[in-house]
Backbone bond lengths (Angstrom), bond angles and torsions (degrees), N, CA, C in turn:
res aa  C-N    CA-C-N  psi(-1)  N-CA   C-N-CA  omega(-1)  CA-C   N-CA-C  phi
1 L - - - 1.459 - - 1.524 108.68 -
2 I 1.316 115.58 126.94 1.464 120.87 174.57 1.513 106.06 -103.63
3 S 1.315 117.12 109.75 1.460 121.19 -170.65 1.524 112.94 -67.74
4 S 1.334 118.52 -31.59 1.463 119.55 -176.91 1.526 112.13 -70.65
5 T 1.332 118.12 -28.39 1.467 121.00 -178.81 1.519 112.68 -109.59
6 G 1.324 118.07 -17.49 1.455 120.76 -178.17 1.516 113.03 80.35
7 I 1.318 116.94 14.77 1.468 120.68 179.37 1.522 108.98 -83.02
8 N 1.320 115.88 130.82 1.461 121.56 179.16 1.521 107.20 -125.02
9 I 1.319 116.62 115.12 1.463 122.10 -179.40 1.521 108.19 -118.50
10 K 1.329 115.98 130.03 1.464 121.82 176.21 1.524 107.31 -127.74
11 C 1.314 115.63 130.72 1.460 119.25 -178.83 1.520 110.02 -133.40
12 T 1.323 115.61 121.59 1.468 121.84 175.66 1.522 109.17 -129.77
13 Q 1.300 114.91 34.69 1.448 122.15 -175.32 1.537 112.11 -72.74
14 E 1.329 115.88 -39.03 1.469 120.92 -177.17 1.530 109.90 -107.13
15 R 1.319 114.90 166.45 1.461 119.60 178.29 1.524 110.34 -79.64
16 S 1.327 117.33 -27.05 1.462 121.62 -175.96 1.528 110.13 -88.89
17 Q 1.317 115.93 133.50 1.450 120.37 178.99 1.526 110.53 -64.87
18 G 1.305 117.87 -35.86 1.474 121.73 178.78 1.516 111.95 -61.82
19 F 1.343 116.46 -45.50 1.470 120.03 178.39 1.527 110.97 -64.42
20 N 1.333 115.51 -41.49 1.463 119.10 178.54 1.531 111.22 -62.22
21 R 1.338 115.89 -38.62 1.457 120.04 178.47 1.533 110.30 -63.76
22 E 1.336 117.71 -43.58 1.468 121.29 178.92 1.523 111.12 -61.42
23 I 1.318 116.76 -44.05 1.468 121.16 179.22 1.534 110.02 -63.26
24 A 1.334 115.73 -43.25 1.470 119.97 179.52 1.525 111.08 -63.62
25 L 1.335 117.84 -40.82 1.459 121.05 178.72 1.528 111.20 -64.64
26 K 1.325 116.90 -39.29 1.469 120.07 176.96 1.525 110.26 -62.49
27 R 1.334 116.53 -40.61 1.470 120.45 179.30 1.532 110.79 -66.95
28 V 1.339 116.15 -38.55 1.468 119.99 177.89 1.525 109.82 -64.26
29 K 1.335 115.93 -45.21 1.468 119.49 178.92 1.525 110.71 -60.23
30 A 1.324 117.43 -41.67 1.463 120.98 178.88 1.529 111.05 -63.89
31 A 1.327 116.32 -41.26 1.469 120.08 179.30 1.525 110.81 -65.77
32 L 1.342 116.58 -42.55 1.465 120.29 178.76 1.531 111.29 -65.39
33 L 1.318 116.51 -38.00 1.460 120.49 177.27 1.525 110.68 -64.27
34 A 1.327 116.88 -41.30 1.460 120.36 178.42 1.530 110.87 -63.52
35 I 1.328 117.30 -40.73 1.466 121.28 178.03 1.525 110.07 -64.51
36 A 1.329 117.15 -43.30 1.466 120.98 179.84 1.523 110.73 -62.94
37 Q 1.333 117.28 -40.49 1.464 120.61 178.76 1.520 111.24 -65.59
38 E 1.321 117.41 -40.19 1.468 120.76 177.40 1.517 110.75 -62.84
39 Q 1.336 117.42 -41.58 1.457 120.97 178.57 1.522 110.99 -64.31
40 K 1.329 116.58 -39.28 1.459 120.39 179.49 1.527 110.54 -65.54
41 V 1.320 117.10 -41.57 1.454 121.50 177.74 1.530 110.13 -62.04
42 E 1.333 117.24 -41.86 1.464 121.14 178.42 1.520 110.97 -64.01
43 E 1.336 117.33 -40.60 1.464 120.73 178.14 1.522 110.74 -63.44
44 I 1.318 116.67 -42.76 1.461 120.65 179.45 1.520 110.35 -64.58
45 K 1.332 117.06 -41.29 1.463 120.22 177.60 1.522 110.87 -61.81
46 A 1.327 116.14 -40.18 1.467 119.74 -179.83 1.522 110.97 -66.06
47 I 1.318 117.11 -37.22 1.461 120.92 179.92 1.522 110.85 -72.35
48 R 1.316 117.33 -45.12 1.460 121.77 -175.67 1.523 113.23 -72.42
49 G 1.312 116.45 -32.38 1.458 118.86 -176.20 1.518 110.15 78.44
50 D 1.301 115.20 -163.55 1.455 120.00 -178.91 1.522 110.13 -75.53
51 A 1.308 115.76 134.25 1.453 120.20 176.40 1.520 108.88 -79.25
52 V 1.312 115.53 135.34 1.452 121.37 -179.56 1.513 107.86 -114.53
53 E 1.309 115.84 131.29 1.453 120.51 179.14 1.524 109.13 -68.90
54 A 1.310 116.60 136.15 1.459 121.84 -179.40 1.524 109.67 -85.16
55 S 1.310 115.76 70.87 1.457 120.10 179.04 1.516 109.49 -107.39
56 W 1.302 116.39 170.09 1.456 120.88 -178.41 1.525 109.50 -62.30
57 G 1.305 116.14 129.58 1.451 121.14 179.41 1.516 113.44 94.38
58 A 1.333 118.15 -8.36 1.460 120.93 -179.37 1.528 111.26 -102.51
59 Q 1.314 117.50 5.75 1.449 120.95 -176.95 1.525 111.10 -79.30
60 I 1.311 115.00 158.44 1.455 121.01 174.60 1.526 109.19 -78.67
61 R 1.316 115.93 -38.27 1.454 120.24 -175.69 1.519 109.47 -140.31
62 N 1.314 116.56 139.62 1.463 121.84 176.88 1.518 109.75 -109.04
63 Y 1.321 115.27 135.49 1.452 122.38 176.98 1.519 106.99 -114.01
64 I 1.301 117.06 112.15 1.462 121.48 178.06 1.521 106.39 -110.56
65 L 1.338 115.76 115.43 1.452 119.70 -175.33 1.522 112.59 -113.74
66 Q 1.314 118.15 -11.22 1.471 122.53 177.68 1.511 107.94 -143.76
67 P 1.232 125.30 141.56 1.465 131.40 -2.63 1.524 111.99 -79.79
68 Y 1.318 118.35 -12.92 1.466 121.38 174.84 1.525 106.46 -127.30
69 K 1.310 117.73 172.72 1.465 120.84 -176.11 1.516 109.55 -113.82
70 M 1.342 114.47 126.68 1.451 119.62 178.57 1.528 109.38 -158.88
71 I 1.322 114.85 143.41 1.452 122.67 172.75 1.522 105.54 -118.23
72 K 1.342 117.52 132.84 1.456 120.53 178.76 1.515 108.99 -134.76
73 D 1.337 115.55 125.90 1.456 122.23 175.79 1.524 107.31 -90.84
74 Q 1.330 117.14 120.44 1.457 121.87 -174.61 1.524 112.68 -74.28
75 R 1.331 117.86 -23.95 1.459 120.30 -178.82 1.521 111.60 -73.73
76 T 1.329 115.72 -38.66 1.463 120.12 -172.55 1.523 113.31 -112.86
77 N 1.320 117.49 -6.14 1.470 123.75 -174.57 1.524 112.30 63.17
78 W 1.319 117.75 21.76 1.459 122.76 175.81 1.524 108.31 -72.88
79 E 1.317 116.48 137.16 1.461 121.71 178.98 1.513 109.83 -132.20
80 S 1.325 115.57 150.51 1.454 121.33 174.83 1.517 108.70 -149.07
81 S 1.308 115.05 142.41 1.468 119.62 176.08 1.524 110.86 -94.65
82 D 1.334 116.80 -1.94 1.464 121.39 178.22 1.523 109.99 -90.01
83 A 1.323 115.52 67.96 1.464 120.75 -176.59 1.526 111.07 -64.23
84 Q 1.322 117.28 -41.96 1.462 119.71 -178.09 1.522 111.11 -66.04
85 G 1.309 117.00 -40.34 1.463 120.18 177.18 1.515 111.59 -62.54
86 F 1.323 116.25 -41.67 1.467 120.65 178.58 1.516 110.26 -63.24
87 L 1.322 116.94 -45.63 1.464 120.89 -179.77 1.524 112.11 -67.34
88 D 1.338 116.35 -24.92 1.466 120.70 177.03 1.522 112.52 -82.18
89 G 1.346 117.53 -5.22 1.460 119.73 174.57 1.514 115.28 114.94
90 N 1.317 118.80 4.68 1.460 121.28 178.32 1.533 108.15 -81.75
91 L 1.333 116.14 83.68 1.458 122.46 -172.22 1.525 113.67 -105.65
92 E 1.322 117.86 -0.04 1.465 120.96 -172.30 1.524 112.59 -57.21
93 D 1.329 117.86 -45.16 1.466 120.57 -178.16 1.529 111.04 -62.61
94 C 1.325 116.63 -44.65 1.462 121.17 -178.74 1.527 110.94 -65.94
95 I 1.323 116.75 -44.44 1.462 120.47 -179.78 1.527 110.39 -66.18
96 G 1.324 116.92 -41.05 1.454 120.62 178.11 1.519 111.45 -61.01
97 E 1.323 116.60 -42.60 1.465 120.30 178.52 1.528 111.02 -65.90
98 L 1.329 117.36 -38.98 1.461 120.83 177.68 1.523 111.00 -63.41
99 L 1.331 117.28 -42.31 1.466 120.55 178.91 1.525 110.86 -65.41
100 R 1.329 117.80 -40.80 1.468 120.88 176.81 1.527 110.92 -63.37
101 H 1.328 115.80 -40.81 1.462 121.06 179.90 1.528 110.68 -63.46
102 R 1.336 116.99 -45.45 1.469 120.82 179.22 1.522 111.24 -64.52
103 A 1.339 117.06 -40.73 1.466 120.23 178.85 1.529 109.87 -62.61
104 K 1.326 117.01 -40.83 1.466 121.15 178.63 1.525 110.44 -63.04
105 E 1.352 116.90 -44.37 1.464 120.39 178.15 1.524 111.28 -61.41
106 E 1.324 117.27 -41.89 1.465 120.88 179.41 1.527 110.91 -64.63
107 R 1.347 117.50 -40.52 1.467 120.53 176.96 1.524 110.75 -62.02
108 E 1.335 116.44 -42.63 1.466 120.31 -179.83 1.533 110.93 -63.53
109 I 1.324 117.09 -41.83 1.469 121.08 178.46 1.528 109.69 -63.84
110 E 1.331 116.46 -43.39 1.466 120.66 179.50 1.529 110.97 -63.21
111 E 1.328 117.25 -40.23 1.468 120.85 177.45 1.527 110.96 -63.44
112 E 1.330 116.77 -41.54 1.467 120.18 177.82 1.528 111.08 -62.69
113 R 1.330 117.13 -41.16 1.459 120.95 178.15 1.527 110.72 -63.29
114 N 1.324 115.92 -42.32 1.462 119.74 179.16 1.526 111.28 -63.89
115 Q 1.326 117.37 -39.48 1.462 121.12 179.01 1.520 110.84 -66.77
116 L 1.327 117.03 -38.93 1.458 120.31 178.98 1.523 111.75 -69.95
117 A 1.322 116.52 -31.62 1.466 120.98 -178.86 1.538 111.86 -72.83
118 Q 1.319 117.00 -22.49 1.471 119.90 -176.85 1.484 112.87 -81.87
């Protein structure tokens, strides 16, 4: 019995106590490895968050290059017809709009908290 994990292994497979101990230790190691792998998977899930399918309409940003040129950010509804400039790295307008959008969302959340607190 390993008290820290609650794993209880009993082995009476062989006649020799030494062999049984080796088999039991291998089983304990396997159980501990399985627990460690489960914890790692949980940590990765917590870091990654919910997986979102990359289907049409689920994107953060749409790049339309034919028949006309347009970039549209779905989070902020920011649009630009300067697709080539955006692809070349001119991101200031989009980033500025995203920061304004996030600040607005944070203000709205703070206002809701203040209203609930009153």
